[in-house]
Structures are given as C-alpha cells and as structure tokens.
Backbone bond lengths (Angstrom), bond angles and torsions (degrees), N, CA, C in turn:
res aa  C-N    CA-C-N  psi(-1)  N-CA   C-N-CA  omega(-1)  CA-C   N-CA-C  phi
1 M - - - 1.474 - - 1.491 108.41 -
2 A 1.321 117.27 124.57 1.457 122.32 -179.22 1.513 108.56 -86.73
3 A 1.316 117.94 135.11 1.490 120.91 176.67 1.483 112.11 -103.93
4 L 1.234 119.28 131.56 1.496 123.07 177.64 1.479 107.03 -124.76
5 T 1.349 113.64 125.71 1.385 118.26 174.42 1.574 110.31 -111.01
6 L 1.293 114.87 131.21 1.440 121.25 179.64 1.532 110.04 -111.29
7 F 1.310 117.90 122.84 1.468 122.10 172.02 1.462 108.27 -117.12
8 A 1.291 115.98 139.36 1.481 120.16 173.14 1.500 108.93 -168.19
9 G 1.289 119.24 164.22 1.392 127.12 -177.88 1.445 110.52 -164.76
10 A 1.329 120.16 -177.89 1.446 124.59 177.31 1.514 110.39 -100.60
11 A 1.265 116.69 160.41 1.444 121.99 -179.34 1.481 112.33 -58.10
12 G 1.326 118.76 -38.04 1.464 125.25 177.06 1.472 112.64 -100.01
13 N 1.310 118.92 147.90 1.417 122.77 175.85 1.466 111.87 -89.70
14 A 1.345 114.84 89.42 1.507 122.02 -175.92 1.520 109.01 -65.23
15 A 1.288 115.55 150.64 1.483 122.16 -178.78 1.535 107.19 -68.87
16 A 1.307 114.71 141.12 1.447 121.50 173.75 1.489 107.23 -86.43
17 A 1.409 112.29 176.36 1.447 117.95 173.88 1.507 111.73 -59.19
18 D 1.331 117.92 -36.62 1.412 122.52 176.47 1.551 108.68 -121.41
19 P 1.337 118.85 115.03 1.434 121.39 -172.53 1.566 113.98 -61.77
20 Q 1.344 115.72 -9.97 1.474 117.66 179.33 1.543 112.51 -75.12
21 L 1.269 116.98 -18.29 1.472 119.42 174.41 1.499 106.91 -81.46
22 R 1.265 122.34 121.69 1.459 123.98 179.94 1.568 108.16 -100.63
23 R 1.264 116.45 120.66 1.480 123.49 -178.59 1.564 110.00 -107.92
24 T 1.337 115.60 129.94 1.427 122.42 179.08 1.537 111.16 -106.85
25 P 1.298 113.73 108.05 1.548 117.01 -178.89 1.531 112.65 -83.83
26 I 1.310 112.02 161.92 1.488 117.02 167.75 1.466 107.83 -90.10
27 P 1.340 118.69 130.12 1.451 122.27 179.05 1.504 114.49 -58.25
28 N 1.271 118.12 142.58 1.485 123.93 172.13 1.536 112.51 65.49
29 S 1.329 118.16 35.79 1.444 119.27 -178.96 1.558 107.45 -127.01
30 N 1.293 115.18 146.09 1.516 118.67 178.15 1.485 110.65 -102.20
31 F 1.321 123.30 -3.54 1.459 121.19 -176.88 1.485 111.06 -68.43
32 P 1.281 118.82 140.19 1.514 123.34 -174.74 1.506 112.43 -80.44
33 I 1.310 121.35 44.80 1.406 126.05 178.55 1.511 109.29 -140.39
34 S 1.366 116.57 159.86 1.436 127.75 -177.25 1.537 111.91 -105.60
35 V 1.229 118.77 156.76 1.471 120.37 173.39 1.491 109.41 -76.17
36 A 1.348 117.39 -39.48 1.460 122.58 179.32 1.511 109.53 -147.21
37 V 1.285 114.59 153.32 1.428 123.65 173.90 1.474 106.60 -132.67
38 T 1.363 114.99 123.08 1.486 120.90 -177.27 1.546 107.18 -99.24
39 V 1.307 115.22 128.30 1.429 122.99 -179.40 1.490 109.98 -98.48
40 P 1.338 120.16 127.93 1.459 121.16 -178.98 1.460 113.79 -64.97
41 A 1.331 117.79 153.43 1.429 125.39 174.69 1.569 109.82 -57.01
42 G 1.295 116.14 138.62 1.485 121.58 178.74 1.495 115.53 80.57
43 A 1.306 118.92 3.97 1.458 121.36 176.16 1.496 110.23 -76.74
44 E 1.289 117.85 154.73 1.457 123.83 179.76 1.585 104.43 -96.87
45 T 1.353 113.50 128.89 1.482 117.76 179.63 1.553 108.40 -102.88
46 I 1.245 115.55 129.41 1.511 119.65 179.20 1.529 109.23 -118.21
47 Y 1.312 117.65 125.54 1.478 124.95 -178.84 1.510 107.62 -101.13
48 F 1.350 114.57 128.39 1.468 122.44 177.73 1.493 110.48 -107.46
49 S 1.298 115.58 129.33 1.489 122.06 177.43 1.505 111.61 -60.43
50 G 1.334 114.85 159.07 1.438 122.68 178.54 1.517 109.14 -58.18
51 V 1.376 117.03 142.86 1.430 123.14 178.96 1.537 107.42 -122.57
52 L 1.345 114.99 138.74 1.462 121.32 178.46 1.551 107.32 -105.77
53 P 1.299 116.42 161.48 1.471 117.87 -179.78 1.510 112.63 -76.00
54 D 1.355 117.27 160.70 1.435 126.09 173.78 1.532 107.35 -79.59
55 V 1.331 119.12 149.50 1.391 120.61 169.73 1.558 109.97 -63.64
56 G 1.383 115.27 127.79 1.458 117.99 -177.66 1.460 112.39 -96.58
57 D 1.302 120.52 -25.88 1.470 125.82 178.19 1.489 112.79 -130.38
58 P 1.395 116.87 90.14 1.431 118.59 -177.93 1.488 115.36 -62.88
59 A 1.373 117.73 -16.76 1.440 121.49 177.78 1.538 113.30 -77.82
60 A 1.369 118.11 -15.69 1.409 123.79 -179.10 1.537 108.56 -75.35
61 P 1.339 116.37 157.39 1.461 118.48 178.30 1.479 113.14 -57.56
62 K 1.342 116.90 128.98 1.455 124.33 -176.14 1.503 110.07 -61.52
63 G 1.378 117.33 139.70 1.421 120.17 177.67 1.511 115.09 78.45
64 T 1.377 116.34 20.37 1.449 119.57 178.23 1.545 107.60 -124.49
65 P 1.368 116.33 157.02 1.412 117.90 175.22 1.570 114.35 -58.04
66 A 1.291 116.72 -26.03 1.446 121.65 -178.87 1.558 108.95 -65.05
67 A 1.312 118.04 -27.31 1.455 121.29 179.57 1.582 108.92 -73.08
68 Y 1.295 116.18 -30.10 1.482 121.26 -174.52 1.542 110.23 -99.33
69 G 1.296 117.06 -28.57 1.449 120.27 -175.41 1.504 111.35 104.30
70 N 1.308 120.21 179.90 1.488 120.73 -178.48 1.536 108.82 -80.45
71 T 1.330 116.04 -178.87 1.441 122.35 -177.82 1.558 111.62 -52.26
72 Q 1.356 116.32 -45.74 1.444 118.19 -175.81 1.550 110.24 -65.36
73 A 1.328 117.90 -45.38 1.420 121.39 178.55 1.540 111.79 -61.03
74 Q 1.302 115.95 -41.23 1.467 120.00 -178.46 1.549 110.50 -70.19
75 T 1.326 117.59 -36.72 1.471 121.29 177.53 1.540 109.29 -64.11
76 H 1.303 118.17 -42.50 1.429 122.53 172.68 1.559 112.49 -52.98
77 S 1.305 113.63 -51.59 1.472 120.18 -179.35 1.492 111.12 -59.48
78 V 1.277 119.28 -45.40 1.446 124.11 178.46 1.510 113.00 -63.60
79 L 1.292 116.89 -46.19 1.486 120.75 179.21 1.512 112.67 -63.19
80 R 1.340 116.11 -39.38 1.482 119.86 176.39 1.522 110.01 -60.60
81 K 1.354 113.71 -44.47 1.479 114.86 179.60 1.514 113.56 -64.87
82 L 1.371 116.94 -38.38 1.449 121.30 176.68 1.515 112.76 -66.58
83 Q 1.350 114.00 -35.58 1.506 118.36 176.29 1.502 109.22 -62.36
84 A 1.322 120.62 -38.63 1.469 122.69 178.10 1.484 110.14 -70.99
85 A 1.319 120.67 -36.76 1.472 123.21 178.18 1.555 109.04 -67.01
86 L 1.348 118.92 -40.08 1.421 118.92 176.78 1.517 112.10 -66.96
87 A 1.299 117.23 -38.93 1.489 121.39 -178.47 1.573 109.84 -62.23
88 A 1.384 113.42 -38.00 1.496 119.97 179.34 1.540 109.06 -60.37
89 E 1.355 116.63 -25.69 1.504 120.35 -177.32 1.591 109.76 -100.55
90 G 1.349 116.67 8.64 1.425 121.67 -178.13 1.531 113.50 73.29
91 L 1.330 115.96 26.38 1.453 121.90 -179.66 1.493 111.71 -120.46
92 A 1.320 116.67 172.02 1.458 122.12 178.02 1.519 110.54 -142.58
93 F 1.283 120.90 176.85 1.462 122.56 179.34 1.474 113.93 -57.81
94 G 1.335 120.13 -27.18 1.429 122.04 175.19 1.493 116.31 -65.15
95 D 1.334 117.81 -13.94 1.478 127.28 -179.54 1.495 110.98 -95.74
96 V 1.367 117.93 0.05 1.488 121.55 -176.41 1.549 107.34 -83.20
97 A 1.301 115.56 128.83 1.421 122.85 176.64 1.519 112.84 -95.39
98 Q 1.387 115.85 -39.39 1.443 119.65 -175.87 1.526 109.46 -151.19
99 L 1.312 114.51 143.11 1.467 122.76 169.30 1.516 111.24 -123.01
100 R 1.293 116.40 144.38 1.472 122.11 167.64 1.519 109.58 -115.56
101 V 1.272 115.61 130.77 1.444 123.67 -172.57 1.590 107.62 -115.64
102 F 1.290 118.57 123.87 1.466 122.29 176.45 1.475 106.07 -109.25
103 L 1.357 116.19 125.09 1.446 120.45 -175.33 1.558 111.42 -124.52
104 V 1.301 112.75 142.19 1.471 118.01 176.83 1.585 103.00 -110.97
105 G 1.336 112.85 142.84 1.496 116.30 177.94 1.527 109.42 -61.98
106 D 1.338 114.49 143.78 1.416 123.40 -174.02 1.550 107.04 -86.15
107 P 1.343 117.29 120.04 1.492 118.53 176.42 1.500 114.45 -56.22
108 Q 1.375 119.28 -28.74 1.459 123.25 179.40 1.567 109.76 -72.51
109 L 1.337 115.40 -14.23 1.506 118.06 -179.18 1.532 110.54 -118.26
110 D 1.336 116.00 36.63 1.468 123.02 -177.68 1.526 110.99 57.17
111 N 1.337 117.46 38.12 1.461 122.61 177.83 1.572 112.71 66.74
112 K 1.297 115.97 19.99 1.491 119.85 175.08 1.531 109.09 -87.94
113 L 1.304 114.78 153.00 1.460 120.99 178.73 1.529 107.34 -75.33
114 D 1.344 116.56 142.12 1.444 121.42 179.41 1.497 109.71 -104.24
115 F 1.331 116.00 77.69 1.480 121.79 179.70 1.511 109.03 -68.73
116 N 1.308 121.28 -29.85 1.439 122.86 175.31 1.538 110.36 -60.71
117 G 1.241 116.91 -47.64 1.476 121.02 178.26 1.462 113.04 -66.87
118 L 1.351 119.56 -38.08 1.455 124.06 175.09 1.543 108.75 -61.69
119 N 1.311 118.44 -51.16 1.437 121.62 -176.65 1.512 113.46 -68.96
120 A 1.376 118.06 -29.50 1.444 119.67 178.57 1.507 110.80 -69.06
121 A 1.306 118.92 -36.20 1.469 120.70 177.79 1.511 108.23 -78.03
122 F 1.347 116.87 -43.01 1.479 118.58 -176.80 1.554 110.68 -59.71
123 G 1.300 118.78 -36.80 1.450 123.67 -177.06 1.496 113.29 -70.32
124 Q 1.346 119.54 -7.89 1.427 122.47 174.96 1.509 112.84 -91.26
125 Y 1.364 117.77 -5.09 1.454 122.91 -178.15 1.546 112.33 -120.39
126 F 1.322 117.77 -21.63 1.442 122.64 -177.44 1.507 110.74 -128.30
127 G 1.318 118.53 144.06 1.430 121.02 178.46 1.526 114.65 71.94
128 T 1.227 118.20 24.78 1.427 125.80 -177.12 1.563 110.12 -99.11
129 A 1.272 117.74 167.90 1.488 119.74 174.52 1.523 111.32 -62.51
130 A 1.354 116.84 -37.83 1.466 121.27 -179.52 1.474 113.26 -77.56
131 Q 1.397 118.10 -27.41 1.459 124.70 -179.18 1.527 108.65 -139.72
132 P 1.277 117.32 84.29 1.479 119.59 -173.54 1.573 115.71 -75.25
133 G 1.387 114.13 -16.87 1.456 115.81 -175.81 1.506 111.34 -65.96
134 K 1.345 111.40 140.54 1.489 118.86 -179.41 1.489 110.98 -125.35
135 P 1.380 114.90 110.73 1.459 119.24 -179.02 1.531 112.15 -73.74
136 A 1.366 115.18 165.61 1.493 119.69 167.81 1.505 103.68 -77.10
137 R 1.297 113.83 150.86 1.535 119.24 -177.92 1.544 109.81 -146.15
138 T 1.278 112.31 142.08 1.472 122.25 173.56 1.475 108.33 -122.96
139 A 1.290 120.11 135.66 1.501 122.92 172.55 1.497 109.07 -119.23
140 V 1.342 113.56 131.17 1.481 118.14 -178.66 1.536 107.79 -127.30
141 Q 1.345 112.94 138.10 1.503 116.92 176.03 1.502 107.35 -83.73
142 V 1.362 115.88 133.82 1.434 121.81 174.69 1.542 109.03 -123.26
143 A 1.291 116.13 159.91 1.483 119.18 -178.83 1.522 111.16 -74.75
144 A 1.382 116.87 -36.18 1.458 120.37 -178.59 1.493 109.86 -157.93
145 L 1.293 118.77 164.00 1.439 125.10 173.40 1.537 110.38 -120.76
146 P 1.314 116.42 165.95 1.501 119.59 -171.48 1.548 113.43 -63.64
147 A 1.399 118.09 -21.23 1.439 121.69 175.81 1.568 109.10 -102.80
148 P 1.314 118.19 106.76 1.467 117.21 -178.74 1.490 111.70 -56.11
149 G 1.308 116.28 131.81 1.492 126.32 -177.10 1.533 112.18 96.22
150 A 1.288 119.14 -13.38 1.465 122.80 177.30 1.466 107.33 -71.20
151 L 1.385 120.03 140.29 1.405 122.89 177.54 1.541 108.97 -115.06
152 V 1.286 120.67 -9.87 1.507 124.59 -175.60 1.466 111.80 -136.09
153 E 1.292 113.02 134.95 1.504 121.70 168.63 1.525 106.04 -138.28
154 I 1.340 118.82 135.29 1.436 122.16 -177.42 1.548 107.19 -131.82
155 D 1.367 116.57 133.60 1.470 118.79 164.86 1.484 107.36 -119.15
156 L 1.364 118.40 169.14 1.438 118.57 -177.06 1.560 110.47 -151.64
157 V 1.281 110.53 166.28 1.526 121.83 175.31 1.489 106.45 -123.63
158 A 1.321 118.52 120.91 1.448 123.02 175.88 1.551 110.93 -114.45
159 V 1.250 115.45 164.73 1.448 120.00 -174.10 1.558 109.05 -133.88
160 R 1.337 111.27 133.03 1.518 118.87 175.26 1.478 105.70 -108.27
161 T 1.342 117.62 110.10 1.498 119.93 -176.59 1.510 103.99 -88.74
162 K 1.340 112.98 172.10 1.473 122.33 -179.14 1.538 110.17 -55.39
163 T 1.337 120.11 -36.72 1.441 119.76 -177.94 1.495 111.69 -72.97
164 R 1.356 120.47 -14.25 1.489 125.07 179.76 1.487 111.51 -98.23
165 Q 1.331 120.97 -4.48 1.461 122.45 -168.97 1.515 109.95 -81.32
C-alpha cells in the first residue's frame, strides 16, 4: 500500500471558526489545508470514525464506483455526512484539526487516484470565505474500502475549545 501525504495551505493564515486553534499554512499554496494545527491546552478532542459515501445512483450496478459517483462526488457525499456528524456534536468544519482521507484508484482513470477531484470537492468546504479554517490532512491510497465501489473514506479529529463549551 503506497502512502501519500499532501500538505498545503494558503499564503495567509486565515482565521478559523475559533481563534484558539492556530493553523500553520504553507506559503504560496492554494490548497485548502494547513501543514499543522495547534490545539490549545484544555481543549476537548473529538475523534470521528471513518465515513463512506452514500450511493448516488441506485440504478447503477451495485458495488461499483458508478453507483457512488466519481471521487469528487464521493468526497462531497462524505463531507456532507461529516458536516452533519459535527453539527450533532455542536461543532462545524472550522473546529476540525485533522482529516485522514483513504482513497482507492478510480477504474475510470486506469486505477489512478483522482486528487484533482478530491481537492475540487475539499476546496468547497475548507479555506472558503464562509469557512476559512484549514485543517491538516493526510491522504493514503488503499486497495479497497469496506463498501465495494467506494473510492473515498474520511475520518477526522475536531476540537472543542473553552470558548465553544
């Protein structure tokens, strides 16, 4: 299994949802992630289990990427589910310190990873005007995921600081 770690950030350190999380960007980068996120002492750390995408096309053959969509569509599905899980804990994407992304090669791309699709979806949730916080992120290539046809699974670590309790 090949492991790929992607680090990136923006030239400026945009304010997070909670200013107590300190985010360290990589200069001259447009990726919506940080190199490091420093969590303040006394903060509560919440670990979220990996989330798989929902089936996007029930008419497609079961257990195929066509049923779930491409990497970009699957990333959107997973991030929407994680957004709901965060909200259930009284948190938001601005409270996310780290994400781990597990990717399967897309059969439509000769089993290559679709980082462009991943980043296109990711950039709509992190590093935006509405949500400027950029978490640390690691992406790892895996041979398969528990749901046949799924190309993306993401878990995350969020932080509830004293000002959010």
